[in-house]
PDBQT receptor file of N, H, CA, C and O in Angstrom, charges set to zero:
ATOM      1  N   UNK A   1       0.827  -1.166   0.000  1.00  0.00    +0.000 N 
ATOM      2  CA  UNK A   1       0.000   0.000   0.000  1.00  0.00    +0.000 C 
ATOM      3  C   UNK A   1       0.880   1.241   0.000  1.00  0.00    +0.000 C 
ATOM      4  O   UNK A   1       1.928   1.265   0.645  1.00  0.00    +0.000 OA
ATOM      5  N   UNK A   2       0.457   2.264  -0.719  1.00  0.00    +0.000 N 
ATOM      6  H   UNK A   2      -0.395   2.244  -1.243  1.00  0.00    +0.000 HD
ATOM      7  CA  UNK A   2       1.234   3.485  -0.860  1.00  0.00    +0.000 C 
ATOM      8  C   UNK A   2       1.133   4.349   0.393  1.00  0.00    +0.000 C 
ATOM      9  O   UNK A   2       0.100   4.388   1.061  1.00  0.00    +0.000 OA
ATOM     10  N   UNK A   3       2.227   5.037   0.694  1.00  0.00    +0.000 N 
ATOM     11  H   UNK A   3       3.066   5.005   0.152  1.00  0.00    +0.000 HD
ATOM     12  CA  UNK A   3       2.243   5.934   1.840  1.00  0.00    +0.000 C 
ATOM     13  C   UNK A   3       1.665   7.281   1.452  1.00  0.00    +0.000 C 
ATOM     14  O   UNK A   3       1.661   7.654   0.279  1.00  0.00    +0.000 OA
ATOM     15  N   UNK A   4       1.179   8.007   2.446  1.00  0.00    +0.000 N 
ATOM     16  H   UNK A   4       1.183   7.705   3.399  1.00  0.00    +0.000 HD
ATOM     17  CA  UNK A   4       0.602   9.327   2.197  1.00  0.00    +0.000 C 
ATOM     18  C   UNK A   4       1.677  10.277   1.686  1.00  0.00    +0.000 C 
ATOM     19  O   UNK A   4       2.821  10.235   2.138  1.00  0.00    +0.000 OA
ATOM     20  N   UNK A   5       1.306  11.125   0.750  1.00  0.00    +0.000 N 
ATOM     21  H   UNK A   5       0.377  11.160   0.383  1.00  0.00    +0.000 HD
ATOM     22  CA  UNK A   5       2.237  12.102   0.223  1.00  0.00    +0.000 C 
ATOM     23  C   UNK A   5       3.052  11.626  -0.956  1.00  0.00    +0.000 C 
ATOM     24  O   UNK A   5       3.795  12.415  -1.540  1.00  0.00    +0.000 OA
ATOM     25  N   UNK A   6       2.943  10.377  -1.325  1.00  0.00    +0.000 N 
ATOM     26  H   UNK A   6       2.340   9.736  -0.851  1.00  0.00    +0.000 HD
ATOM     27  CA  UNK A   6       3.695   9.862  -2.469  1.00  0.00    +0.000 C 
ATOM     28  C   UNK A   6       3.008  10.256  -3.765  1.00  0.00    +0.000 C 
ATOM     29  O   UNK A   6       1.782  10.336  -3.837  1.00  0.00    +0.000 OA
ATOM     30  N   UNK A   7       3.821  10.503  -4.792  1.00  0.00    +0.000 N 
ATOM     31  H   UNK A   7       4.817  10.438  -4.734  1.00  0.00    +0.000 HD
ATOM     32  CA  UNK A   7       3.270  10.862  -6.097  1.00  0.00    +0.000 C 
ATOM     33  C   UNK A   7       3.833   9.950  -7.166  1.00  0.00    +0.000 C 
ATOM     34  O   UNK A   7       4.848   9.279  -6.976  1.00  0.00    +0.000 OA
ATOM     35  N   UNK A   8       3.154   9.945  -8.282  1.00  0.00    +0.000 N 
ATOM     36  H   UNK A   8       2.330  10.490  -8.437  1.00  0.00    +0.000 HD
ATOM     37  CA  UNK A   8       3.514   9.113  -9.415  1.00  0.00    +0.000 C 
ATOM     38  C   UNK A   8       3.345   9.966 -10.668  1.00  0.00    +0.000 C 
ATOM     39  O   UNK A   8       2.263  10.502 -10.906  1.00  0.00    +0.000 OA
ATOM     40  N   UNK A   9       4.398  10.100 -11.470  1.00  0.00    +0.000 N 
ATOM     41  H   UNK A   9       5.277   9.665 -11.276  1.00  0.00    +0.000 HD
ATOM     42  CA  UNK A   9       4.319  10.862 -12.707  1.00  0.00    +0.000 C 
ATOM     43  C   UNK A   9       4.317   9.885 -13.868  1.00  0.00    +0.000 C 
ATOM     44  O   UNK A   9       5.229   9.069 -14.004  1.00  0.00    +0.000 OA
ATOM     45  N   UNK A  10       3.290   9.969 -14.707  1.00  0.00    +0.000 N 
ATOM     46  H   UNK A  10       2.549  10.631 -14.597  1.00  0.00    +0.000 HD
ATOM     47  CA  UNK A  10       3.171   9.088 -15.865  1.00  0.00    +0.000 C 
ATOM     48  C   UNK A  10       3.149   9.920 -17.142  1.00  0.00    +0.000 C 
ATOM     49  O   UNK A  10       2.688  11.061 -17.148  1.00  0.00    +0.000 OA
ATOM     50  N   UNK A  11       3.653   9.333 -18.214  1.00  0.00    +0.000 N 
ATOM     51  H   UNK A  11       4.027   8.405 -18.208  1.00  0.00    +0.000 HD
ATOM     52  CA  UNK A  11       3.693   9.993 -19.512  1.00  0.00    +0.000 C 
ATOM     53  C   UNK A  11       3.045   9.080 -20.544  1.00  0.00    +0.000 C 
ATOM     54  O   UNK A  11       3.299   7.876 -20.564  1.00  0.00    +0.000 OA
ATOM     55  N   UNK A  12       2.220   9.651 -21.387  1.00  0.00    +0.000 N 
ATOM     56  H   UNK A  12       2.014  10.629 -21.370  1.00  0.00    +0.000 HD
ATOM     57  CA  UNK A  12       1.576   8.864 -22.437  1.00  0.00    +0.000 C 
ATOM     58  C   UNK A  12       2.571   8.668 -23.579  1.00  0.00    +0.000 C 
ATOM     59  O   UNK A  12       3.148   9.634 -24.079  1.00  0.00    +0.000 OA
ATOM     60  N   UNK A  13       2.769   7.411 -23.989  1.00  0.00    +0.000 N 
ATOM     61  H   UNK A  13       2.300   6.626 -23.583  1.00  0.00    +0.000 HD
ATOM     62  CA  UNK A  13       3.711   7.107 -25.067  1.00  0.00    +0.000 C 
ATOM     63  C   UNK A  13       3.039   6.426 -26.246  1.00  0.00    +0.000 C 
ATOM     64  O   UNK A  13       3.675   6.202 -27.276  1.00  0.00    +0.000 OA
ATOM     65  N   UNK A  14       1.760   6.094 -26.109  1.00  0.00    +0.000 N 
ATOM     66  H   UNK A  14       1.243   6.276 -25.273  1.00  0.00    +0.000 HD
ATOM     67  CA  UNK A  14       1.043   5.410 -27.184  1.00  0.00    +0.000 C 
ATOM     68  C   UNK A  14      -0.311   6.041 -27.436  1.00  0.00    +0.000 C 
ATOM     69  O   UNK A  14      -0.865   6.729 -26.579  1.00  0.00    +0.000 OA
ATOM     70  N   UNK A  15      -0.830   5.796 -28.619  1.00  0.00    +0.000 N 
ATOM     71  H   UNK A  15      -0.380   5.237 -29.315  1.00  0.00    +0.000 HD
ATOM     72  CA  UNK A  15      -2.121   6.355 -29.012  1.00  0.00    +0.000 C 
ATOM     73  C   UNK A  15      -3.255   5.399 -28.656  1.00  0.00    +0.000 C 
ATOM     74  O   UNK A  15      -3.103   4.183 -28.774  1.00  0.00    +0.000 OA
ATOM     75  N   UNK A  16      -4.393   5.946 -28.219  1.00  0.00    +0.000 N 
ATOM     76  H   UNK A  16      -4.516   6.934 -28.123  1.00  0.00    +0.000 HD
ATOM     77  CA  UNK A  16      -5.540   5.095 -27.919  1.00  0.00    +0.000 C 
ATOM     78  C   UNK A  16      -6.353   4.722 -29.157  1.00  0.00    +0.000 C 
ATOM     79  O   UNK A  16      -7.380   4.053 -29.043  1.00  0.00    +0.000 OA
ATOM     80  N   UNK A  17      -5.907   5.143 -30.328  1.00  0.00    +0.000 N 
ATOM     81  H   UNK A  17      -5.073   5.686 -30.421  1.00  0.00    +0.000 HD
ATOM     82  CA  UNK A  17      -6.619   4.809 -31.561  1.00  0.00    +0.000 C 
ATOM     83  C   UNK A  17      -6.607   3.291 -31.739  1.00  0.00    +0.000 C 
ATOM     84  O   UNK A  17      -5.579   2.644 -31.536  1.00  0.00    +0.000 OA
ATOM     85  N   UNK A  18      -7.752   2.729 -32.118  1.00  0.00    +0.000 N 
ATOM     86  H   UNK A  18      -8.587   3.255 -32.283  1.00  0.00    +0.000 HD
ATOM     87  CA  UNK A  18      -7.955   1.291 -32.320  1.00  0.00    +0.000 C 
ATOM     88  C   UNK A  18      -7.810   0.494 -31.035  1.00  0.00    +0.000 C 
ATOM     89  O   UNK A  18      -7.478  -0.691 -31.072  1.00  0.00    +0.000 OA
ATOM     90  N   UNK A  19      -8.059   1.138 -29.894  1.00  0.00    +0.000 N 
ATOM     91  H   UNK A  19      -8.328   2.100 -29.864  1.00  0.00    +0.000 HD
ATOM     92  CA  UNK A  19      -8.082   0.466 -28.595  1.00  0.00    +0.000 C 
ATOM     93  C   UNK A  19      -9.513   0.481 -28.084  1.00  0.00    +0.000 C 
ATOM     94  O   UNK A  19     -10.361   1.204 -28.608  1.00  0.00    +0.000 OA
ATOM     95  N   UNK A  20      -9.774  -0.311 -27.072  1.00  0.00    +0.000 N 
ATOM     96  H   UNK A  20      -9.085  -0.898 -26.646  1.00  0.00    +0.000 HD
ATOM     97  CA  UNK A  20     -11.102  -0.322 -26.465  1.00  0.00    +0.000 C 
ATOM     98  C   UNK A  20     -11.423   1.049 -25.877  1.00  0.00    +0.000 C 
ATOM     99  O   UNK A  20     -10.529   1.767 -25.429  1.00  0.00    +0.000 OA
ATOM    100  N   UNK A  21     -12.688   1.400 -25.883  1.00  0.00    +0.000 N 
ATOM    101  H   UNK A  21     -13.414   0.818 -26.247  1.00  0.00    +0.000 HD
ATOM    102  CA  UNK A  21     -13.123   2.698 -25.347  1.00  0.00    +0.000 C 
ATOM    103  C   UNK A  21     -12.753   2.841 -23.873  1.00  0.00    +0.000 C 
ATOM    104  O   UNK A  21     -12.475   3.947 -23.411  1.00  0.00    +0.000 OA
ATOM    105  N   UNK A  22     -12.747   1.741 -23.134  1.00  0.00    +0.000 N 
ATOM    106  H   UNK A  22     -12.973   0.841 -23.508  1.00  0.00    +0.000 HD
ATOM    107  CA  UNK A  22     -12.413   1.814 -21.712  1.00  0.00    +0.000 C 
ATOM    108  C   UNK A  22     -10.954   2.227 -21.503  1.00  0.00    +0.000 C 
ATOM    109  O   UNK A  22     -10.629   2.870 -20.505  1.00  0.00    +0.000 OA
ATOM    110  N   UNK A  23     -10.073   1.859 -22.442  1.00  0.00    +0.000 N 
ATOM    111  H   UNK A  23     -10.337   1.336 -23.253  1.00  0.00    +0.000 HD
ATOM    112  CA  UNK A  23      -8.675   2.265 -22.318  1.00  0.00    +0.000 C 
ATOM    113  C   UNK A  23      -8.525   3.760 -22.586  1.00  0.00    +0.000 C 
ATOM    114  O   UNK A  23      -7.730   4.429 -21.926  1.00  0.00    +0.000 OA
ATOM    115  N   UNK A  24      -9.271   4.283 -23.533  1.00  0.00    +0.000 N 
ATOM    116  H   UNK A  24      -9.917   3.740 -24.069  1.00  0.00    +0.000 HD
ATOM    117  CA  UNK A  24      -9.256   5.724 -23.803  1.00  0.00    +0.000 C 
ATOM    118  C   UNK A  24      -9.767   6.482 -22.575  1.00  0.00    +0.000 C 
ATOM    119  O   UNK A  24      -9.187   7.496 -22.187  1.00  0.00    +0.000 OA
ATOM    120  N   UNK A  25     -10.854   5.992 -21.962  1.00  0.00    +0.000 N 
ATOM    121  H   UNK A  25     -11.325   5.168 -22.278  1.00  0.00    +0.000 HD
ATOM    122  CA  UNK A  25     -11.410   6.624 -20.781  1.00  0.00    +0.000 C 
ATOM    123  C   UNK A  25     -10.440   6.554 -19.600  1.00  0.00    +0.000 C 
ATOM    124  O   UNK A  25     -10.383   7.476 -18.786  1.00  0.00    +0.000 OA
ATOM    125  N   UNK A  26      -9.686   5.472 -19.507  1.00  0.00    +0.000 N 
ATOM    126  H   UNK A  26      -9.732   4.723 -20.168  1.00  0.00    +0.000 HD
ATOM    127  CA  UNK A  26      -8.691   5.355 -18.444  1.00  0.00    +0.000 C 
ATOM    128  C   UNK A  26      -7.598   6.398 -18.617  1.00  0.00    +0.000 C 
ATOM    129  O   UNK A  26      -7.159   6.999 -17.636  1.00  0.00    +0.000 OA
ATOM    130  N   UNK A  27      -7.151   6.623 -19.852  1.00  0.00    +0.000 N 
ATOM    131  H   UNK A  27      -7.508   6.135 -20.649  1.00  0.00    +0.000 HD
ATOM    132  CA  UNK A  27      -6.156   7.665 -20.105  1.00  0.00    +0.000 C 
ATOM    133  C   UNK A  27      -6.693   9.032 -19.711  1.00  0.00    +0.000 C 
ATOM    134  O   UNK A  27      -5.976   9.828 -19.105  1.00  0.00    +0.000 OA
ATOM    135  N   UNK A  28      -7.938   9.311 -20.046  1.00  0.00    +0.000 N 
ATOM    136  H   UNK A  28      -8.521   8.664 -20.538  1.00  0.00    +0.000 HD
ATOM    137  CA  UNK A  28      -8.548  10.585 -19.683  1.00  0.00    +0.000 C 
ATOM    138  C   UNK A  28      -8.634  10.706 -18.161  1.00  0.00    +0.000 C 
ATOM    139  O   UNK A  28      -8.403  11.778 -17.603  1.00  0.00    +0.000 OA
ATOM    140  N   UNK A  29      -8.964   9.607 -17.503  1.00  0.00    +0.000 N 
ATOM    141  H   UNK A  29      -9.152   8.736 -17.957  1.00  0.00    +0.000 HD
ATOM    142  CA  UNK A  29      -9.018   9.602 -16.046  1.00  0.00    +0.000 C 
ATOM    143  C   UNK A  29      -7.668   9.866 -15.411  1.00  0.00    +0.000 C 
ATOM    144  O   UNK A  29      -7.591  10.418 -14.313  1.00  0.00    +0.000 OA
ATOM    145  N   UNK A  30      -6.602   9.475 -16.094  1.00  0.00    +0.000 N 
ATOM    146  H   UNK A  30      -6.664   9.026 -16.986  1.00  0.00    +0.000 HD
ATOM    147  CA  UNK A  30      -5.248   9.740 -15.608  1.00  0.00    +0.000 C 
ATOM    148  C   UNK A  30      -4.779  11.151 -15.966  1.00  0.00    +0.000 C 
ATOM    149  O   UNK A  30      -3.692  11.564 -15.562  1.00  0.00    +0.000 OA
ATOM    150  N   UNK A  31      -5.586  11.884 -16.716  1.00  0.00    +0.000 N 
ATOM    151  H   UNK A  31      -6.469  11.548 -17.045  1.00  0.00    +0.000 HD
ATOM    152  CA  UNK A  31      -5.217  13.238 -17.109  1.00  0.00    +0.000 C 
ATOM    153  C   UNK A  31      -4.366  13.288 -18.361  1.00  0.00    +0.000 C 
ATOM    154  O   UNK A  31      -3.670  14.273 -18.606  1.00  0.00    +0.000 OA
ATOM    155  N   UNK A  32      -4.420  12.232 -19.153  1.00  0.00    +0.000 N 
ATOM    156  H   UNK A  32      -4.986  11.432 -18.954  1.00  0.00    +0.000 HD
ATOM    157  CA  UNK A  32      -3.626  12.151 -20.375  1.00  0.00    +0.000 C 
ATOM    158  C   UNK A  32      -4.558  12.073 -21.577  1.00  0.00    +0.000 C 
ATOM    159  O   UNK A  32      -5.578  11.385 -21.525  1.00  0.00    +0.000 OA
ATOM    160  N   UNK A  33      -4.221  12.767 -22.656  1.00  0.00    +0.000 N 
ATOM    161  H   UNK A  33      -3.392  13.325 -22.698  1.00  0.00    +0.000 HD
ATOM    162  CA  UNK A  33      -5.003  12.636 -23.876  1.00  0.00    +0.000 C 
ATOM    163  C   UNK A  33      -4.182  12.929 -25.126  1.00  0.00    +0.000 C 
ATOM    164  O   UNK A  33      -4.712  12.893 -26.236  1.00  0.00    +0.000 OA
ATOM    165  N   UNK A  34      -2.902  13.217 -24.956  1.00  0.00    +0.000 N 
ATOM    166  H   UNK A  34      -2.472  13.246 -24.053  1.00  0.00    +0.000 HD
ATOM    167  CA  UNK A  34      -2.012  13.429 -26.095  1.00  0.00    +0.000 C 
ATOM    168  C   UNK A  34      -0.675  12.777 -25.802  1.00  0.00    +0.000 C 
ATOM    169  O   UNK A  34      -0.242  12.729 -24.650  1.00  0.00    +0.000 OA
ATOM    170  N   UNK A  35      -0.031  12.283 -26.819  1.00  0.00    +0.000 N 
ATOM    171  H   UNK A  35      -0.383  12.322 -27.754  1.00  0.00    +0.000 HD
ATOM    172  CA  UNK A  35       1.257  11.630 -26.660  1.00  0.00    +0.000 C 
ATOM    173  C   UNK A  35       2.273  12.635 -26.127  1.00  0.00    +0.000 C 
ATOM    174  O   UNK A  35       2.274  13.802 -26.518  1.00  0.00    +0.000 OA
ATOM    175  N   UNK A  36       3.134  12.166 -25.230  1.00  0.00    +0.000 N 
ATOM    176  H   UNK A  36       3.133  11.218 -24.912  1.00  0.00    +0.000 HD
ATOM    177  CA  UNK A  36       4.190  12.927 -24.559  1.00  0.00    +0.000 C 
ATOM    178  C   UNK A  36       3.663  13.840 -23.455  1.00  0.00    +0.000 C 
ATOM    179  O   UNK A  36       4.445  14.571 -22.847  1.00  0.00    +0.000 OA
ATOM    180  N   UNK A  37       2.367  13.817 -23.181  1.00  0.00    +0.000 N 
ATOM    181  H   UNK A  37       1.732  13.222 -23.674  1.00  0.00    +0.000 HD
ATOM    182  CA  UNK A  37       1.823  14.607 -22.080  1.00  0.00    +0.000 C 
ATOM    183  C   UNK A  37       2.092  13.862 -20.781  1.00  0.00    +0.000 C 
ATOM    184  O   UNK A  37       2.001  12.635 -20.729  1.00  0.00    +0.000 OA
ATOM    185  N   UNK A  38       2.423  14.611 -19.730  1.00  0.00    +0.000 N 
ATOM    186  H   UNK A  38       2.496  15.607 -19.772  1.00  0.00    +0.000 HD
ATOM    187  CA  UNK A  38       2.712  14.018 -18.434  1.00  0.00    +0.000 C 
ATOM    188  C   UNK A  38       1.675  14.461 -17.412  1.00  0.00    +0.000 C 
ATOM    189  O   UNK A  38       1.095  15.542 -17.510  1.00  0.00    +0.000 OA
ATOM    190  N   UNK A  39       1.462  13.602 -16.437  1.00  0.00    +0.000 N 
ATOM    191  H   UNK A  39       1.933  12.723 -16.357  1.00  0.00    +0.000 HD
ATOM    192  CA  UNK A  39       0.510  13.891 -15.379  1.00  0.00    +0.000 C 
ATOM    193  C   UNK A  39       1.083  13.376 -14.061  1.00  0.00    +0.000 C 
ATOM    194  O   UNK A  39       1.567  12.246 -13.987  1.00  0.00    +0.000 OA
ATOM    195  N   UNK A  40       1.025  14.212 -13.019  1.00  0.00    +0.000 N 
ATOM    196  H   UNK A  40       0.632  15.129 -13.079  1.00  0.00    +0.000 HD
ATOM    197  CA  UNK A  40       1.481  13.818 -11.688  1.00  0.00    +0.000 C 
ATOM    198  C   UNK A  40       0.259  13.525 -10.842  1.00  0.00    +0.000 C 
ATOM    199  O   UNK A  40      -0.625  14.367 -10.687  1.00  0.00    +0.000 OA
ATOM    200  N   UNK A  41       0.220  12.314 -10.294  1.00  0.00    +0.000 N 
ATOM    201  H   UNK A  41       0.938  11.629 -10.420  1.00  0.00    +0.000 HD
ATOM    202  CA  UNK A  41      -0.945  11.838  -9.549  1.00  0.00    +0.000 C 
ATOM    203  C   UNK A  41      -0.533  11.326  -8.182  1.00  0.00    +0.000 C 
ATOM    204  O   UNK A  41       0.633  11.000  -7.954  1.00  0.00    +0.000 OA
ATOM    205  N   UNK A  42      -1.493  11.259  -7.276  1.00  0.00    +0.000 N 
ATOM    206  H   UNK A  42      -2.439  11.523  -7.461  1.00  0.00    +0.000 HD
ATOM    207  CA  UNK A  42      -1.255  10.662  -5.968  1.00  0.00    +0.000 C 
ATOM    208  C   UNK A  42      -1.067   9.164  -6.154  1.00  0.00    +0.000 C 
ATOM    209  O   UNK A  42      -1.802   8.535  -6.915  1.00  0.00    +0.000 OA
ATOM    210  N   UNK A  43      -0.096   8.594  -5.471  1.00  0.00    +0.000 N 
ATOM    211  H   UNK A  43       0.502   9.106  -4.853  1.00  0.00    +0.000 HD
ATOM    212  CA  UNK A  43       0.214   7.168  -5.604  1.00  0.00    +0.000 C 
ATOM    213  C   UNK A  43      -0.725   6.348  -4.725  1.00  0.00    +0.000 C 
ATOM    214  O   UNK A  43      -0.469   6.151  -3.537  1.00  0.00    +0.000 OA
ATOM    215  N   UNK A  44      -1.818   5.874  -5.325  1.00  0.00    +0.000 N 
ATOM    216  H   UNK A  44      -2.027   6.034  -6.290  1.00  0.00    +0.000 HD
ATOM    217  CA  UNK A  44      -2.796   5.058  -4.607  1.00  0.00    +0.000 C 
ATOM    218  C   UNK A  44      -2.984   3.740  -5.359  1.00  0.00    +0.000 C 
ATOM    219  O   UNK A  44      -2.598   3.636  -6.523  1.00  0.00    +0.000 OA
ATOM    220  N   UNK A  45      -3.563   2.749  -4.718  1.00  0.00    +0.000 N 
ATOM    221  H   UNK A  45      -3.877   2.834  -3.772  1.00  0.00    +0.000 HD
ATOM    222  CA  UNK A  45      -3.824   1.491  -5.419  1.00  0.00    +0.000 C 
ATOM    223  C   UNK A  45      -4.734   1.672  -6.637  1.00  0.00    +0.000 C 
ATOM    224  O   UNK A  45      -4.580   0.963  -7.631  1.00  0.00    +0.000 OA
ATOM    225  N   UNK A  46      -5.677   2.609  -6.569  1.00  0.00    +0.000 N 
ATOM    226  H   UNK A  46      -5.802   3.185  -5.761  1.00  0.00    +0.000 HD
ATOM    227  CA  UNK A  46      -6.579   2.853  -7.698  1.00  0.00    +0.000 C 
ATOM    228  C   UNK A  46      -5.805   3.386  -8.900  1.00  0.00    +0.000 C 
ATOM    229  O   UNK A  46      -6.023   2.948 -10.030  1.00  0.00    +0.000 OA
ATOM    230  N   UNK A  47      -4.908   4.328  -8.653  1.00  0.00    +0.000 N 
ATOM    231  H   UNK A  47      -4.731   4.684  -7.736  1.00  0.00    +0.000 HD
ATOM    232  CA  UNK A  47      -4.107   4.895  -9.743  1.00  0.00    +0.000 C 
ATOM    233  C   UNK A  47      -3.167   3.826 -10.300  1.00  0.00    +0.000 C 
ATOM    234  O   UNK A  47      -2.994   3.729 -11.515  1.00  0.00    +0.000 OA
ATOM    235  N   UNK A  48      -2.566   3.033  -9.435  1.00  0.00    +0.000 N 
ATOM    236  H   UNK A  48      -2.706   3.112  -8.448  1.00  0.00    +0.000 HD
ATOM    237  CA  UNK A  48      -1.687   1.942  -9.895  1.00  0.00    +0.000 C 
ATOM    238  C   UNK A  48      -2.460   0.966 -10.784  1.00  0.00    +0.000 C 
ATOM    239  O   UNK A  48      -1.925   0.481 -11.781  1.00  0.00    +0.000 OA
ATOM    240  N   UNK A  49      -3.701   0.681 -10.433  1.00  0.00    +0.000 N 
ATOM    241  H   UNK A  49      -4.135   1.076  -9.623  1.00  0.00    +0.000 HD
ATOM    242  CA  UNK A  49      -4.528  -0.203 -11.245  1.00  0.00    +0.000 C 
ATOM    243  C   UNK A  49      -4.836   0.394 -12.600  1.00  0.00    +0.000 C 
ATOM    244  O   UNK A  49      -4.850  -0.317 -13.604  1.00  0.00    +0.000 OA
ATOM    245  N   UNK A  50      -5.084   1.701 -12.640  1.00  0.00    +0.000 N 
ATOM    246  H   UNK A  50      -5.073   2.278 -11.824  1.00  0.00    +0.000 HD
ATOM    247  CA  UNK A  50      -5.345   2.366 -13.915  1.00  0.00    +0.000 C 
ATOM    248  C   UNK A  50      -4.103   2.337 -14.800  1.00  0.00    +0.000 C 
ATOM    249  O   UNK A  50      -4.196   2.092 -16.003  1.00  0.00    +0.000 OA
ATOM    250  N   UNK A  51      -2.944   2.588 -14.200  1.00  0.00    +0.000 N 
ATOM    251  H   UNK A  51      -2.869   2.787 -13.223  1.00  0.00    +0.000 HD
ATOM    252  CA  UNK A  51      -1.691   2.543 -14.961  1.00  0.00    +0.000 C 
ATOM    253  C   UNK A  51      -1.457   1.132 -15.488  1.00  0.00    +0.000 C 
ATOM    254  O   UNK A  51      -1.009   0.963 -16.622  1.00  0.00    +0.000 OA
ATOM    255  N   UNK A  52      -1.752   0.124 -14.683  1.00  0.00    +0.000 N 
ATOM    256  H   UNK A  52      -2.115   0.261 -13.762  1.00  0.00    +0.000 HD
ATOM    257  CA  UNK A  52      -1.570  -1.259 -15.111  1.00  0.00    +0.000 C 
ATOM    258  C   UNK A  52      -2.491  -1.606 -16.277  1.00  0.00    +0.000 C 
ATOM    259  O   UNK A  52      -2.115  -2.381 -17.156  1.00  0.00    +0.000 OA
ATOM    260  N   UNK A  53      -3.686  -1.041 -16.289  1.00  0.00    +0.000 N 
ATOM    261  H   UNK A  53      -3.991  -0.411 -15.575  1.00  0.00    +0.000 HD
ATOM    262  CA  UNK A  53      -4.651  -1.324 -17.357  1.00  0.00    +0.000 C 
ATOM    263  C   UNK A  53      -4.166  -0.813 -18.707  1.00  0.00    +0.000 C 
ATOM    264  O   UNK A  53      -4.443  -1.423 -19.739  1.00  0.00    +0.000 OA
ATOM    265  N   UNK A  54      -3.439   0.310 -18.704  1.00  0.00    +0.000 N 
ATOM    266  H   UNK A  54      -3.213   0.806 -17.865  1.00  0.00    +0.000 HD
ATOM    267  CA  UNK A  54      -2.966   0.899 -19.960  1.00  0.00    +0.000 C 
ATOM    268  C   UNK A  54      -1.432   0.949 -19.989  1.00  0.00    +0.000 C 
ATOM    269  O   UNK A  54      -0.850   1.883 -20.541  1.00  0.00    +0.000 OA
ATOM    270  N   UNK A  55      -0.789  -0.045 -19.401  1.00  0.00    +0.000 N 
ATOM    271  H   UNK A  55      -1.261  -0.803 -18.953  1.00  0.00    +0.000 HD
ATOM    272  CA  UNK A  55       0.676  -0.038 -19.294  1.00  0.00    +0.000 C 
ATOM    273  C   UNK A  55       1.370  -0.035 -20.653  1.00  0.00    +0.000 C 
ATOM    274  O   UNK A  55       2.537   0.348 -20.747  1.00  0.00    +0.000 OA
ATOM    275  N   UNK A  56       0.677  -0.454 -21.695  1.00  0.00    +0.000 N 
ATOM    276  H   UNK A  56      -0.271  -0.765 -21.619  1.00  0.00    +0.000 HD
ATOM    277  CA  UNK A  56       1.246  -0.443 -23.042  1.00  0.00    +0.000 C 
ATOM    278  C   UNK A  56       1.146   0.935 -23.685  1.00  0.00    +0.000 C 
ATOM    279  O   UNK A  56       1.722   1.155 -24.750  1.00  0.00    +0.000 OA
ATOM    280  N   UNK A  57       0.430   1.867 -23.062  1.00  0.00    +0.000 N 
ATOM    281  H   UNK A  57      -0.038   1.688 -22.196  1.00  0.00    +0.000 HD
ATOM    282  CA  UNK A  57       0.251   3.215 -23.586  1.00  0.00    +0.000 C 
ATOM    283  C   UNK A  57       0.940   4.287 -22.759  1.00  0.00    +0.000 C 
ATOM    284  O   UNK A  57       1.050   5.429 -23.205  1.00  0.00    +0.000 OA
ATOM    285  N   UNK A  58       1.409   3.942 -21.559  1.00  0.00    +0.000 N 
ATOM    286  H   UNK A  58       1.319   3.014 -21.197  1.00  0.00    +0.000 HD
ATOM    287  CA  UNK A  58       2.030   4.924 -20.678  1.00  0.00    +0.000 C 
ATOM    288  C   UNK A  58       3.334   4.372 -20.114  1.00  0.00    +0.000 C 
ATOM    289  O   UNK A  58       3.601   3.171 -20.158  1.00  0.00    +0.000 OA
ATOM    290  N   UNK A  59       4.139   5.301 -19.579  1.00  0.00    +0.000 N 
ATOM    291  H   UNK A  59       3.922   6.277 -19.544  1.00  0.00    +0.000 HD
ATOM    292  CA  UNK A  59       5.332   4.878 -18.849  1.00  0.00    +0.000 C 
ATOM    293  C   UNK A  59       5.424   5.718 -17.590  1.00  0.00    +0.000 C 
ATOM    294  O   UNK A  59       5.013   6.878 -17.577  1.00  0.00    +0.000 OA
ATOM    295  N   UNK A  60       5.965   5.130 -16.531  1.00  0.00    +0.000 N 
ATOM    296  H   UNK A  60       6.299   4.188 -16.541  1.00  0.00    +0.000 HD
ATOM    297  CA  UNK A  60       6.148   5.834 -15.276  1.00  0.00    +0.000 C 
ATOM    298  C   UNK A  60       7.454   6.601 -15.371  1.00  0.00    +0.000 C 
ATOM    299  O   UNK A  60       8.524   6.009 -15.517  1.00  0.00    +0.000 OA
ATOM    300  N   UNK A  61       7.363   7.917 -15.287  1.00  0.00    +0.000 N 
ATOM    301  H   UNK A  61       6.495   8.398 -15.168  1.00  0.00    +0.000 HD
ATOM    302  CA  UNK A  61       8.544   8.776 -15.388  1.00  0.00    +0.000 C 
ATOM    303  C   UNK A  61       9.233   8.877 -14.039  1.00  0.00    +0.000 C 
ATOM    304  O   UNK A  61      10.455   8.762 -13.947  1.00  0.00    +0.000 OA
ATOM    305  N   UNK A  62       8.443   9.093 -12.991  1.00  0.00    +0.000 N 
ATOM    306  H   UNK A  62       7.450   9.186 -13.066  1.00  0.00    +0.000 HD
ATOM    307  CA  UNK A  62       9.018   9.310 -11.676  1.00  0.00    +0.000 C 
ATOM    308  C   UNK A  62       8.031   8.828 -10.614  1.00  0.00    +0.000 C 
ATOM    309  O   UNK A  62       6.825   9.056 -10.715  1.00  0.00    +0.000 OA
ATOM    310  N   UNK A  63       8.557   8.172  -9.616  1.00  0.00    +0.000 N 
ATOM    311  H   UNK A  63       9.536   7.986  -9.533  1.00  0.00    +0.000 HD
ATOM    312  CA  UNK A  63       7.742   7.739  -8.475  1.00  0.00    +0.000 C 
ATOM    313  C   UNK A  63       8.440   8.218  -7.220  1.00  0.00    +0.000 C 
ATOM    314  O   UNK A  63       9.510   7.719  -6.871  1.00  0.00    +0.000 OA
ATOM    315  N   UNK A  64       7.839   9.184  -6.537  1.00  0.00    +0.000 N 
ATOM    316  H   UNK A  64       6.970   9.589  -6.821  1.00  0.00    +0.000 HD
ATOM    317  CA  UNK A  64       8.446   9.740  -5.311  1.00  0.00    +0.000 C 
ATOM    318  C   UNK A  64       7.656   9.319  -4.116  1.00  0.00    +0.000 C 
ATOM    319  O   UNK A  64       7.999   9.679  -2.991  1.00  0.00    +0.000 OA
TER     320      UNK A  64
C-alpha cells in the first residue's frame, strides 16, 4: 500500500486509436489525452490499477 504524500508521474507514449473505449477513458481519467503529455498523480492502489490497465500506452517517469 502506498504511503501518504507519495506521487507518481506518468507519460503517455502510445495512441488510444484502435483500442477499447475503456482504455481511452482510463487515459482521460489519468489526465492524459495526447502523446508525450505528463501527469502527476497521488500514488494510490486505484491509480496503480489504472496505470496497469494501460501499461502499453504509458510509462512511469518518476515515483516519489
